[in-house]
C-alpha positions, 0 to 999 in steps of 0.5 A: 500500500505504501509503495502504491500510495494508497491509504486504504486496502483489504485482504480477502480470503474465501472465508473473511475480509479484513479492511486496512488503513495506513495512517502517517504520523510524521515519519512513522506509519501505523497500519490499522485493520478491522475485525475479520468480516465473515463472507456471509455478512451483508451490507443492509440499506433501508429507508423509504422507497429503497428496495435494496435491502441487502448486498453481500460484502463481496459484491459491495467490494466489487462495486467499489473497485469498479467505481474507483477504476472508472470515471463514468459513474453510469457505466455500472450499477447494482440493479435494485430490482433484483433485491426484495425487502428482507 
């Protein structure tokens, strides 16, 4: 991460994902990391008029990677009609 100039990252295995952040304090670097997130966890978004109720952590990471690598924000999106309220 330091070599590539990125502050955020993640490590993902078949079972878990750990999110990383590098914090610079003067000439010292600290690596912060999350608790492991199991593969079966999901991100839940609710609210009035929102049909999307769950999305897997892996699909959320794929979406973020794709959006970060493309300037056109209309090029890929999650079709909310595929999801129903939980």
